[in-house]
C-alpha positions as protocol buffer text, in pm:
chain_id: "A"
residue {
  index: 1
  type: UNK
  ca { x: 1083 y: -974 z: 803 }
}
residue {
  index: 2
  type: UNK
  ca { x: 840 y: -640 z: 821 }
}
residue {
  index: 3
  type: UNK
  ca { x: 593 y: -427 z: 666 }
}
residue {
  index: 4
  type: UNK
  ca { x: 544 y: -93 z: 694 }
}
residue {
  index: 5
  type: UNK
  ca { x: 361 y: 230 z: 556 }
}
residue {
  index: 6
  type: UNK
  ca { x: 461 y: 514 z: 515 }
}
residue {
  index: 7
  type: UNK
  ca { x: 336 y: 890 z: 352 }
}
residue {
  index: 8
  type: UNK
  ca { x: 518 y: 890 z: 29 }
}
residue {
  index: 9
  type: UNK
  ca { x: 571 y: 1230 z: 86 }
}
residue {
  index: 10
  type: UNK
  ca { x: 771 y: 1191 z: 402 }
}
residue {
  index: 11
  type: UNK
  ca { x: 1156 y: 1180 z: 359 }
}
residue {
  index: 12
  type: UNK
  ca { x: 1298 y: 874 z: 281 }
}
residue {
  index: 13
  type: UNK
  ca { x: 1491 y: 659 z: 564 }
}
residue {
  index: 14
  type: UNK
  ca { x: 1731 y: 417 z: 552 }
}
residue {
  index: 15
  type: UNK
  ca { x: 1487 y: 179 z: 763 }
}
residue {
  index: 16
  type: UNK
  ca { x: 1254 y: 188 z: 480 }
}
residue {
  index: 17
  type: UNK
  ca { x: 1424 y: -120 z: 310 }
}
residue {
  index: 18
  type: UNK
  ca { x: 1220 y: -205 z: -50 }
}
residue {
  index: 19
  type: UNK
  ca { x: 965 y: 155 z: -97 }
}
residue {
  index: 20
  type: UNK
  ca { x: 661 y: 1 z: -295 }
}
residue {
  index: 21
  type: UNK
  ca { x: 403 y: 286 z: -413 }
}
residue {
  index: 22
  type: UNK
  ca { x: 80 y: 125 z: -372 }
}
residue {
  index: 23
  type: UNK
  ca { x: -141 y: 424 z: -513 }
}
residue {
  index: 24
  type: UNK
  ca { x: -313 y: 386 z: -834 }
}
residue {
  index: 25
  type: UNK
  ca { x: -215 y: 759 z: -928 }
}
residue {
  index: 26
  type: UNK
  ca { x: 136 y: 941 z: -949 }
}
residue {
  index: 27
  type: UNK
  ca { x: 143 y: 1191 z: -594 }
}
residue {
  index: 28
  type: UNK
  ca { x: 76 y: 1507 z: -681 }
}
residue {
  index: 29
  type: UNK
  ca { x: 338 y: 1770 z: -711 }
}
residue {
  index: 30
  type: UNK
  ca { x: 623 y: 1448 z: -620 }
}
residue {
  index: 31
  type: UNK
  ca { x: 928 y: 1456 z: -822 }
}
residue {
  index: 32
  type: UNK
  ca { x: 1019 y: 1115 z: -891 }
}
residue {
  index: 33
  type: UNK
  ca { x: 1361 y: 1149 z: -841 }
}
residue {
  index: 34
  type: UNK
  ca { x: 1294 y: 1294 z: -451 }
}
residue {
  index: 35
  type: UNK
  ca { x: 1047 y: 1008 z: -373 }
}
residue {
  index: 36
  type: UNK
  ca { x: 1292 y: 733 z: -382 }
}
residue {
  index: 37
  type: UNK
  ca { x: 992 y: 432 z: -495 }
}
residue {
  index: 38
  type: UNK
  ca { x: 1149 y: 121 z: -586 }
}
residue {
  index: 39
  type: UNK
  ca { x: 814 y: 26 z: -716 }
}
residue {
  index: 40
  type: UNK
  ca { x: 507 y: 136 z: -835 }
}
residue {
  index: 41
  type: UNK
  ca { x: 244 y: -102 z: -786 }
}
residue {
  index: 42
  type: UNK
  ca { x: -67 y: 63 z: -935 }
}
residue {
  index: 43
  type: UNK
  ca { x: -241 y: -224 z: -1005 }
}
residue {
  index: 44
  type: UNK
  ca { x: -279 y: -362 z: -663 }
}
residue {
  index: 45
  type: UNK
  ca { x: -405 y: -40 z: -567 }
}
residue {
  index: 46
  type: UNK
  ca { x: -800 y: -24 z: -469 }
}
residue {
  index: 47
  type: UNK
  ca { x: -971 y: -38 z: -836 }
}
residue {
  index: 48
  type: UNK
  ca { x: -1107 y: 353 z: -939 }
}
residue {
  index: 49
  type: UNK
  ca { x: -1435 y: 263 z: -863 }
}
residue {
  index: 50
  type: UNK
  ca { x: -1351 y: 150 z: -501 }
}
residue {
  index: 51
  type: UNK
  ca { x: -1126 y: 431 z: -448 }
}
residue {
  index: 52
  type: UNK
  ca { x: -1397 y: 739 z: -574 }
}
residue {
  index: 53
  type: UNK
  ca { x: -1667 y: 565 z: -340 }
}
residue {
  index: 54
  type: UNK
  ca { x: -1458 y: 595 z: -26 }
}
residue {
  index: 55
  type: UNK
  ca { x: -1301 y: 911 z: -78 }
}
residue {
  index: 56
  type: UNK
  ca { x: -1152 y: 863 z: 218 }
}
residue {
  index: 57
  type: UNK
  ca { x: -1464 y: 934 z: 396 }
}
residue {
  index: 58
  type: UNK
  ca { x: -1348 y: 773 z: 742 }
}
residue {
  index: 59
  type: UNK
  ca { x: -1749 y: 698 z: 790 }
}
residue {
  index: 60
  type: UNK
  ca { x: -1690 y: 433 z: 530 }
}
residue {
  index: 61
  type: UNK
  ca { x: -1345 y: 290 z: 655 }
}
residue {
  index: 62
  type: UNK
  ca { x: -1505 y: -83 z: 760 }
}
residue {
  index: 63
  type: UNK
  ca { x: -1695 y: -100 z: 392 }
}
residue {
  index: 64
  type: UNK
  ca { x: -1382 y: -6 z: 205 }
}
residue {
  index: 65
  type: UNK
  ca { x: -1199 y: -265 z: 387 }
}
residue {
  index: 66
  type: UNK
  ca { x: -1426 y: -545 z: 301 }
}
residue {
  index: 67
  type: UNK
  ca { x: -1430 y: -454 z: -23 }
}
residue {
  index: 68
  type: UNK
  ca { x: -1098 y: -372 z: -95 }
}
residue {
  index: 69
  type: UNK
  ca { x: -1003 y: -723 z: 40 }
}
residue {
  index: 70
  type: UNK
  ca { x: -1218 y: -860 z: -160 }
}
residue {
  index: 71
  type: UNK
  ca { x: -1012 y: -705 z: -459 }
}
residue {
  index: 72
  type: UNK
  ca { x: -674 y: -838 z: -331 }
}
residue {
  index: 73
  type: UNK
  ca { x: -863 y: -1190 z: -326 }
}
residue {
  index: 74
  type: UNK
  ca { x: -832 y: -1161 z: -711 }
}
residue {
  index: 75
  type: UNK
  ca { x: -502 y: -1032 z: -729 }
}
residue {
  index: 76
  type: UNK
  ca { x: -285 y: -1313 z: -606 }
}
residue {
  index: 77
  type: UNK
  ca { x: -10 y: -1284 z: -850 }
}
residue {
  index: 78
  type: UNK
  ca { x: 60 y: -887 z: -673 }
}
residue {
  index: 79
  type: UNK
  ca { x: 32 y: -971 z: -360 }
}
residue {
  index: 80
  type: UNK
  ca { x: 266 y: -1274 z: -380 }
}
residue {
  index: 81
  type: UNK
  ca { x: 510 y: -1049 z: -546 }
}
residue {
  index: 82
  type: UNK
  ca { x: 445 y: -788 z: -238 }
}
residue {
  index: 83
  type: UNK
  ca { x: 541 y: -1134 z: -34 }
}
residue {
  index: 84
  type: UNK
  ca { x: 834 y: -1248 z: -169 }
}
residue {
  index: 85
  type: UNK
  ca { x: 996 y: -878 z: -218 }
}
residue {
  index: 86
  type: UNK
  ca { x: 896 y: -947 z: 201 }
}
residue {
  index: 87
  type: UNK
  ca { x: 1144 y: -1288 z: 187 }
}
residue {
  index: 88
  type: UNK
  ca { x: 1381 y: -1140 z: 5 }
}
residue {
  index: 89
  type: UNK
  ca { x: 1421 y: -758 z: 120 }
}
residue {
  index: 90
  type: UNK
  ca { x: 1347 y: -802 z: 480 }
}
residue {
  index: 91
  type: UNK
  ca { x: 1192 y: -458 z: 507 }
}
residue {
  index: 92
  type: UNK
  ca { x: 937 y: -379 z: 253 }
}
residue {
  index: 93
  type: UNK
  ca { x: 768 y: 15 z: 300 }
}
residue {
  index: 94
  type: UNK
  ca { x: 412 y: 10 z: 178 }
}
residue {
  index: 95
  type: UNK
  ca { x: 398 y: 405 z: 26 }
}
residue {
  index: 96
  type: UNK
  ca { x: 30 y: 573 z: -15 }
}
residue {
  index: 97
  type: UNK
  ca { x: -7 y: 967 z: -38 }
}
residue {
  index: 98
  type: UNK
  ca { x: -333 y: 990 z: 118 }
}
residue {
  index: 99
  type: UNK
  ca { x: -330 y: 1245 z: 436 }
}
residue {
  index: 100
  type: UNK
  ca { x: -510 y: 1047 z: 675 }
}
residue {
  index: 101
  type: UNK
  ca { x: -233 y: 792 z: 834 }
}
residue {
  index: 102
  type: UNK
  ca { x: -490 y: 598 z: 953 }
}
residue {
  index: 103
  type: UNK
  ca { x: -745 y: 523 z: 683 }
}
residue {
  index: 104
  type: UNK
  ca { x: -599 y: 447 z: 355 }
}
residue {
  index: 105
  type: UNK
  ca { x: -515 y: 142 z: 113 }
}
residue {
  index: 106
  type: UNK
  ca { x: -195 y: 79 z: 263 }
}
residue {
  index: 107
  type: UNK
  ca { x: -311 y: 5 z: 577 }
}
residue {
  index: 108
  type: UNK
  ca { x: -538 y: -259 z: 460 }
}
residue {
  index: 109
  type: UNK
  ca { x: -301 y: -383 z: 195 }
}
residue {
  index: 110
  type: UNK
  ca { x: -69 y: -414 z: 487 }
}
residue {
  index: 111
  type: UNK
  ca { x: -356 y: -602 z: 741 }
}
residue {
  index: 112
  type: UNK
  ca { x: -435 y: -795 z: 454 }
}
residue {
  index: 113
  type: UNK
  ca { x: -24 y: -906 z: 375 }
}
residue {
  index: 114
  type: UNK
  ca { x: 20 y: -988 z: 734 }
}
residue {
  index: 115
  type: UNK
  ca { x: -296 y: -1191 z: 787 }
}
residue {
  index: 116
  type: UNK
  ca { x: -150 y: -1382 z: 444 }
}
residue {
  index: 117
  type: UNK
  ca { x: 201 y: -1484 z: 612 }
}
residue {
  index: 118
  type: UNK
  ca { x: 14 y: -1594 z: 918 }
}
residue {
  index: 119
  type: UNK
  ca { x: 90 y: -1267 z: 1134 }
}
residue {
  index: 120
  type: UNK
  ca { x: 442 y: -1358 z: 1186 }
}
């Protein structure tokens, strides 16, 4: 069982497994058919307030992670749904639209999910 993160703008591959978009907003300029998104879970994304505060400013990364972890702690049903998808699908790719490959909500969400399932 595997979680992966990938930019939604990158070409889908057979190794992506089940593709879940975890952004609150649909990616600009991306056709829904070309995106090959299996599920859009906008509710699991950071709140609008947190997203705007962070603004993809890498200097705010650690505080963003802390705050988003707090928000995820209040979204048990959504988080558990993603964990169940991983059990059934084997590979779940968390899709994001940010340009920064290291400092985005999908990276934090994947870390949170892996911690919940014990790092397996």
